[in-house]
Each structure stands twice: as structure tokens, then as C-alpha cells.
VMD Tcl script that draws the C-alpha trace (Angstrom):
set ca {
  {17.88 34.72 14.70}
  {20.16 31.91 15.89}
  {19.99 28.28 14.72}
  {18.05 27.11 17.76}
  {15.31 29.63 17.09}
  {15.26 28.71 13.40}
  {14.82 25.01 14.20}
  {12.13 25.80 16.74}
  {10.21 27.95 14.26}
  {10.51 25.28 11.56}
  {9.18 22.66 13.96}
  {6.29 24.92 14.94}
  {5.53 25.63 11.28}
  {5.21 21.90 10.51}
  {2.96 21.37 13.53}
  {0.84 24.35 12.47}
  {0.60 23.05 8.89}
  {-0.53 19.68 10.20}
  {-3.21 21.37 12.31}
  {-4.36 23.54 9.39}
  {-4.81 20.48 7.17}
  {-6.94 18.82 9.83}
  {-9.10 21.90 10.30}
  {-9.62 22.29 6.54}
  {-10.43 18.59 6.08}
  {-12.74 18.67 9.10}
  {-14.73 21.56 7.62}
  {-14.94 19.81 4.24}
  {-15.96 16.37 5.54}
  {-19.33 15.18 6.78}
  {-19.57 12.73 9.65}
  {-19.70 9.07 8.65}
  {-23.30 8.07 7.93}
  {-24.44 11.60 7.08}
  {-27.21 11.71 4.44}
  {-26.23 12.55 0.85}
  {-27.32 15.75 -0.91}
  {-30.84 15.93 -2.36}
  {-31.00 15.19 -6.07}
  {-33.54 16.31 -8.65}
  {-32.54 13.68 -11.20}
  {-31.68 10.00 -10.76}
  {-30.42 8.75 -14.14}
  {-29.52 5.08 -14.64}
  {-25.97 4.16 -13.66}
  {-23.52 1.43 -14.66}
  {-21.14 0.16 -11.97}
  {-18.00 -1.56 -13.24}
  {-16.35 -3.74 -10.60}
  {-12.99 -5.37 -11.39}
  {-12.62 -8.54 -9.31}
  {-9.84 -11.00 -8.68}
  {-9.91 -13.74 -6.05}
  {-11.75 -13.84 -2.74}
  {-11.00 -11.14 -0.18}
  {-11.73 -10.90 3.55}
  {-15.20 -9.41 3.13}
  {-16.13 -10.47 -0.42}
  {-19.49 -11.91 0.60}
  {-20.57 -8.72 2.34}
  {-19.25 -6.31 -0.28}
  {-21.03 -8.27 -3.01}
  {-24.28 -8.30 -1.03}
  {-24.05 -4.54 -0.48}
  {-23.59 -3.93 -4.22}
  {-26.95 -5.57 -4.90}
  {-28.79 -3.50 -2.27}
  {-28.22 0.07 -3.43}
  {-31.06 2.56 -3.09}
  {-31.17 3.80 -6.69}
  {-34.05 3.46 -9.19}
  {-32.01 1.73 -11.90}
  {-28.44 0.54 -12.06}
  {-26.47 -2.33 -13.54}
  {-23.52 -4.22 -12.09}
  {-20.74 -5.31 -14.43}
  {-18.29 -7.65 -12.71}
  {-15.04 -7.92 -14.68}
  {-12.82 -10.95 -14.22}
  {-9.77 -12.00 -16.23}
  {-10.36 -15.75 -15.93}
  {-13.58 -17.77 -15.75}
  {-11.92 -20.09 -13.21}
  {-11.46 -17.28 -10.68}
  {-12.90 -18.42 -7.31}
  {-14.89 -15.19 -6.96}
  {-17.17 -16.12 -9.90}
  {-19.43 -18.57 -7.97}
  {-19.94 -15.96 -5.23}
  {-21.01 -13.36 -7.79}
  {-23.37 -15.84 -9.44}
  {-24.96 -16.69 -6.09}
  {-25.42 -13.00 -5.18}
  {-26.95 -12.25 -8.59}
  {-29.35 -15.20 -8.28}
  {-30.46 -13.92 -4.86}
  {-31.19 -10.45 -6.30}
  {-32.77 -10.95 -9.74}
  {-34.23 -7.43 -9.66}
  {-30.73 -5.98 -10.22}
  {-29.20 -6.13 -13.69}
  {-25.88 -7.92 -13.29}
  {-23.38 -9.44 -15.71}
  {-20.06 -11.22 -15.35}
  {-17.62 -10.26 -18.10}
  {-14.64 -12.54 -18.65}
  {-11.52 -11.63 -20.60}
  {-7.98 -10.36 -20.36}
  {-7.57 -7.09 -22.27}
  {-3.92 -6.02 -22.12}
  {-4.10 -2.32 -22.89}
  {-1.20 -1.47 -20.61}
  {0.72 -2.31 -17.44}
  {-2.13 -1.53 -15.04}
  {-3.88 -4.86 -14.27}
  {-6.97 -3.22 -12.80}
  {-7.47 -0.98 -15.82}
  {-6.96 -3.96 -18.12}
  {-9.75 -5.72 -16.24}
  {-12.09 -2.71 -16.46}
  {-11.89 -2.18 -20.24}
  {-14.55 -4.77 -21.12}
  {-16.87 -3.37 -18.44}
  {-16.55 0.18 -19.73}
  {-17.27 -0.95 -23.27}
  {-20.30 -2.99 -22.16}
  {-21.80 -0.24 -19.95}
  {-25.29 0.70 -21.14}
  {-25.64 4.01 -19.31}
  {-24.06 7.46 -19.58}
  {-23.03 7.56 -15.92}
  {-20.41 4.96 -15.03}
  {-18.80 4.19 -11.67}
  {-15.50 2.32 -11.54}
  {-15.61 0.68 -8.11}
  {-13.02 -1.51 -6.42}
  {-14.31 -4.85 -5.20}
  {-13.37 -4.17 -1.56}
  {-15.49 -1.02 -1.22}
  {-18.29 -1.53 1.31}
  {-21.02 0.36 -0.54}
  {-23.66 1.99 1.69}
  {-27.27 1.96 0.41}
  {-26.88 5.60 -0.71}
  {-23.54 4.92 -2.45}
  {-24.67 6.15 -5.88}
  {-26.54 9.08 -4.39}
  {-23.39 10.28 -2.59}
  {-21.35 10.09 -5.79}
  {-23.98 11.77 -7.94}
  {-24.50 14.38 -5.24}
  {-20.81 15.29 -5.42}
  {-21.08 16.25 -9.10}
  {-20.89 19.99 -9.79}
  {-20.92 22.17 -12.89}
  {-17.13 22.13 -13.10}
  {-16.71 18.44 -12.24}
  {-14.85 16.10 -14.52}
  {-14.79 13.28 -11.99}
  {-16.18 12.49 -8.53}
  {-14.47 9.94 -6.34}
  {-13.91 8.79 -2.76}
  {-10.89 7.84 -0.70}
  {-11.06 4.52 1.17}
  {-11.95 4.78 4.85}
  {-10.32 1.94 6.79}
  {-12.66 0.06 9.13}
  {-12.99 -3.27 10.97}
  {-9.30 -3.86 11.58}
  {-8.29 -7.20 13.05}
  {-4.95 -6.94 14.78}
  {-2.38 -4.21 15.28}
  {-1.12 -4.01 11.69}
  {-4.66 -3.46 10.44}
  {-4.86 -0.59 12.95}
  {-1.70 0.81 11.36}
  {-3.34 0.61 7.95}
  {-6.34 2.50 9.33}
  {-3.94 5.18 10.56}
  {-2.48 5.44 7.06}
  {-5.82 5.50 5.25}
  {-7.93 7.72 7.48}
  {-6.38 10.55 9.43}
  {-3.32 10.65 7.19}
  {-4.15 10.01 3.53}
  {-7.88 10.80 3.49}
  {-7.31 13.89 5.60}
  {-4.68 15.30 3.23}
  {-6.71 14.43 0.14}
  {-9.79 16.26 1.43}
  {-7.68 19.21 2.56}
  {-6.11 19.38 -0.89}
  {-9.46 19.23 -2.66}
  {-10.79 22.00 -0.43}
  {-8.01 24.36 -1.57}
  {-8.31 23.47 -5.26}
  {-5.75 20.63 -5.47}
  {-8.14 17.75 -5.89}
  {-6.79 14.50 -7.28}
  {-8.52 11.23 -8.10}
  {-8.63 8.07 -6.04}
  {-9.30 4.82 -7.88}
  {-11.47 3.20 -5.22}
  {-14.72 4.76 -6.46}
  {-14.75 7.00 -9.53}
  {-17.89 8.44 -11.13}
  {-17.52 9.37 -14.81}
  {-19.85 10.90 -17.36}
  {-19.17 8.38 -20.09}
  {-19.79 10.61 -23.14}
  {-17.26 13.10 -21.80}
  {-14.51 10.50 -21.28}
  {-15.32 8.73 -24.55}
  {-14.90 12.03 -26.39}
  {-11.41 12.30 -24.92}
  {-9.99 8.87 -25.57}
  {-12.32 6.71 -23.51}
  {-11.08 4.37 -20.82}
  {-7.93 3.74 -22.86}
  {-6.91 7.34 -22.06}
  {-6.47 6.27 -18.44}
  {-3.56 4.12 -19.58}
  {-1.47 7.27 -20.03}
  {-0.09 6.66 -16.51}
  {0.61 3.44 -14.62}
  {-2.08 4.43 -12.08}
  {-5.51 5.12 -13.52}
  {-6.29 7.68 -10.82}
  {-3.20 9.71 -11.74}
  {-4.12 9.57 -15.43}
  {-7.68 10.57 -14.52}
  {-6.49 13.58 -12.54}
  {-4.27 14.83 -15.37}
  {-6.95 14.28 -18.01}
  {-9.59 16.16 -16.01}
  {-7.19 19.02 -15.34}
  {-6.31 19.29 -19.05}
  {-10.01 19.70 -19.80}
  {-10.22 22.62 -17.39}
  {-12.40 20.62 -15.00}
  {-11.93 19.50 -11.41}
  {-11.81 16.33 -9.37}
  {-14.32 16.45 -6.54}
  {-14.78 14.16 -3.55}
  {-17.93 12.81 -1.95}
  {-18.97 14.47 1.28}
  {-17.94 11.44 3.34}
  {-15.61 8.62 2.20}
  {-16.78 5.02 1.80}
  {-15.59 2.21 4.02}
  {-13.02 -0.39 3.14}
  {-13.19 -3.16 5.75}
  {-9.69 -4.46 6.41}
  {-9.85 -7.58 8.53}
  {-6.50 -9.17 9.31}
  {-3.31 -7.54 8.05}
  {0.35 -8.47 8.34}
  {3.16 -5.98 8.65}
  {4.72 -6.92 5.33}
  {1.34 -6.47 3.61}
  {1.00 -2.94 4.97}
  {4.59 -2.17 4.01}
  {4.16 -3.56 0.49}
  {0.90 -1.72 -0.14}
  {2.19 1.62 1.14}
  {5.42 1.27 -0.84}
  {3.42 0.57 -3.99}
  {1.20 3.62 -3.56}
  {4.18 5.75 -2.62}
  {6.12 4.63 -5.68}
  {3.12 5.37 -7.90}
  {2.84 8.89 -6.46}
  {6.57 9.38 -6.91}
  {6.38 8.40 -10.60}
  {3.16 10.21 -11.50}
  {3.31 13.39 -9.36}
  {6.96 13.87 -8.34}
  {6.49 17.54 -7.52}
  {3.79 16.79 -4.96}
  {5.50 13.66 -3.68}
  {8.76 15.32 -2.66}
  {7.32 17.30 0.30}
  {5.77 14.12 1.74}
  {9.02 13.61 3.64}
  {7.87 16.46 5.89}
  {4.66 14.67 6.94}
  {4.20 12.87 10.23}
  {5.71 13.41 13.63}
  {9.40 12.78 12.92}
  {10.36 15.98 11.01}
  {8.95 18.43 13.59}
  {10.21 16.25 16.44}
  {13.76 16.12 15.07}
  {13.72 19.88 14.49}
  {12.52 20.42 18.06}
  {15.29 18.17 19.39}
  {17.84 20.15 17.37}
  {16.48 23.36 18.90}
  {16.85 21.84 22.39}
  {20.46 20.78 21.73}
  {21.48 24.16 20.30}
  {19.52 26.42 22.64}
  {18.29 26.66 26.18}
  {14.91 24.99 25.58}
  {13.85 22.16 27.88}
  {13.53 18.70 26.35}
  {10.26 17.44 27.82}
  {8.08 20.49 26.98}
  {9.42 20.54 23.41}
  {8.69 16.84 22.87}
  {5.24 17.09 24.43}
  {4.42 20.13 22.31}
  {5.17 18.25 19.09}
  {3.46 15.00 20.11}
  {0.33 16.81 21.32}
  {0.30 19.13 18.32}
  {0.42 16.22 15.88}
  {-1.68 13.50 17.49}
  {-4.39 15.29 19.47}
  {-5.86 16.98 16.36}
  {-5.77 13.62 14.52}
  {-7.68 11.97 17.34}
  {-10.16 14.86 17.39}
  {-10.77 14.53 13.64}
  {-11.40 10.79 13.85}
  {-13.75 11.27 16.81}
  {-15.66 14.13 15.18}
  {-16.20 12.19 11.93}
  {-17.01 8.82 13.49}
  {-13.89 7.11 12.13}
  {-12.03 4.21 13.69}
  {-10.63 4.91 17.15}
  {-9.36 2.38 19.68}
  {-6.74 2.04 22.38}
  {-4.35 1.04 19.62}
  {-4.93 4.12 17.47}
  {-2.16 6.30 18.90}
  {0.45 3.49 18.93}
  {-0.60 2.73 15.33}
  {-0.15 6.40 14.37}
  {3.33 6.39 15.90}
  {4.33 3.23 14.03}
  {2.91 4.72 10.83}
  {4.99 7.85 11.27}
  {8.13 5.81 11.92}
  {7.48 3.90 8.68}
  {6.78 6.93 6.52}
  {10.39 8.14 5.96}
  {11.49 4.60 5.01}
  {8.54 4.27 2.62}
  {9.37 7.66 1.11}
  {12.98 6.61 0.56}
  {11.87 3.27 -0.89}
  {9.77 5.13 -3.45}
  {12.90 6.65 -4.98}
  {14.41 3.25 -5.61}
  {13.57 0.86 -8.43}
  {12.67 -2.78 -8.06}
  {9.60 -4.95 -8.29}
  {6.47 -4.60 -6.19}
  {3.42 -6.82 -5.77}
  {-0.03 -5.70 -6.93}
  {-2.63 -8.32 -5.92}
  {-0.72 -11.24 -7.40}
  {0.92 -9.19 -10.16}
  {4.64 -8.50 -10.08}
  {5.28 -4.99 -11.34}
  {8.39 -2.95 -11.96}
  {7.49 0.73 -11.79}
  {9.98 3.11 -13.36}
  {9.89 6.78 -14.25}
  {9.82 6.01 -17.96}
  {8.11 2.61 -18.26}
  {6.33 -0.05 -16.26}
  {6.35 -3.78 -16.72}
  {3.73 -6.29 -15.63}
  {4.06 -10.00 -15.00}
  {0.73 -11.50 -14.01}
  {0.42 -14.48 -11.72}
  {-2.25 -17.18 -12.19}
  {-5.75 -16.38 -10.90}
  {-6.36 -17.39 -7.31}
  {-2.67 -17.35 -6.37}
}
mol new
graphics top color blue
foreach p $ca { graphics top sphere $p radius 0.5 }
foreach p [lrange $ca 0 end-1] q [lrange $ca 1 end] { graphics top cylinder $p $q radius 0.2 }
display resetview
């Protein structure tokens, strides 16, 4: 086999791997809006929601949290400072829905360098029920939110969670973020879970509280800078598995700027690099650039024609992505393919950035994430 053939086969292998991941994820996922599994038991649930500042859709996400179709649940909103501008909105939503148990818990528990986990500690300790959901404030909870999470619990589950599904983008950079969240990150996470490599996502995590309390409680999630990475490792040590809901929950995006998308993706990439370096390394092979460059090398070294080789790679990467989004009812627009291309051009730079040190921003918190230690410098609330 000559070098041209080797490059061509390597390019084809990456395209085939991409297609396989989409097929596996497609078989694992339900279409958006699909009903949750039937449940025989509906125990009471505590939902811990760390909040900080007002986001694009805060009014709607708060309203949704108070309208869940579950016999009994409580909402525990955790805020570091009583002066946070989100507090009046929570109070107004709670007053409009007195039938739902809701509390606002104020305090700044510094158990580690993860600001979200610090904010959740008081909620976990105050939770009255055995089943606890840690839910990000920007999750747009459907009425059957709890039912989906509880329906994902199996005999060997240690944790059930959901990836964020980007929706309602306003502007091109929000479309790029949808391309990152949906057919890239969510697709690979569901494909991984389907083959036994499930890992947690911090957006929505359902825990059986007695189980976690018997193994260090919420403080055990401080073992890593990212609570989802610590959750994954803890569950695996217990011989249990991380499972995903049948269909991910929406995260409405609104307006996004390019630097915001860059900063957020660099932060997540750096966290993956620090917490799961063995899985992070191969991420450089994702996207359209690696197979495209290999195909171009095959063209230069052999007698292949340029246009068919390029079209093969582009069609092999993007057509299955489009098909997955269409089949599952995810975001698709005339900007989706350009957004996917921009995403794939960004991915190698983001991957390289993850290997470098330096500070990153985490919702107003300046963080330095290293392989041995992490430092946190918190900004004032509302900044």
C-alpha cells in the first residue's frame, strides 16, 4: 500500500466513524417531544437550582420550573448573595405558584474551586426528599421533566442526566453554539453511552440522595474541578453507570457573540482535558478538517481527483448530521451548515487551547484550571 492509499483509507475511516456515531446516537435517541417512559412509582423529588444573575430566558425557565407534571416536588433556588438581581424574579414566580414548595437559600459555601458546586451545597443539605435533581438555571424544563429523568433510572444506574439541546438561537454565533451542542457534543455523548462509555453532564443530574450521602455526599463531587467529571468517576468506582434521558432537554440560547462561544467551548475543552485526558486526546480527530486534510494528501500523492474527494468528505460528514437533526426535531436552518463548518474550523484551535494554561471566565468567575490545582476568583454578583 502506498502513502496515497493509506491517507485515503484513513480519511474514509474517519468519515465512517463519524457516520457510525450518528447511527448509534440516532438509534439511542427519541425525537424531541416524545413521551417519557411509564412509571409505577412517583416519589417526591427535590430540585436544586443554582442561580446567578439574570439570563436571556430567566423568566421562562423559572415559570417552567413551577409547572412540572409531578405529584410532589420542591424547588430549592441557591444564590450566593441576597442582592442578586435574580432573587425578585424567583420570589414573583413562587408567589404566582403557591402550590409548589419553593425556597430561596442564600449563602456562599466555599468547598472548592467550582462556583456552581459551592452554590449547590446548601441546597443539597436542605433537600427533604431522597431523589434530588441538580438542575442548571438555563434548562427549559418540559412539563414531564422529572418523569423523563426518573424514567431513565435503571437497576445499574448511579446517575441519570441530560445533555443541553441548543434551541432558539438569535444570530449566527448562536447557530454555531447549536452546532456545537447538538449534532456534535450531544451526538457523541449519546453514542458513548450506548456503547457503555456514559459520562455525566452537569445540566440536569438525578441522584438518589442516600446513595451519594453514603459515599461522601455532595462534597465528594469536589474531587474534580467539574462536578460532572467527579460524578462520572464516583459512579464508575461504585460499579454503576451513568445513563441519559431518552431525549435531551432544551437550553434556549438567544443572542451569542463569537467570543462568548469561544470562551465557553475553551472552558469545557480545558475541563475535559484536565479530568479525562485519555478521552480528550482523540478529539483532535473530530470534525471535517482531519478527514479533509487526509483526503487532500491522498490527492496530492496519488492520482485521485480533487473535487470528488472533497465532496465525498463534506457529504460524508455533514449530510448525516443534517439527517440526525431532522429526524430528532432539532434546530435546523439555512445557517446550520455554515455554522457546522465554522464550528469545525474552530475545533482544532479550541483543542490546542485546552493544552495551554491561563485563566478562563466562568459566569463572572475568573478561573485558572491546571492539571494539579484550580484557583477561583469570584466577581461581584450581577457583574
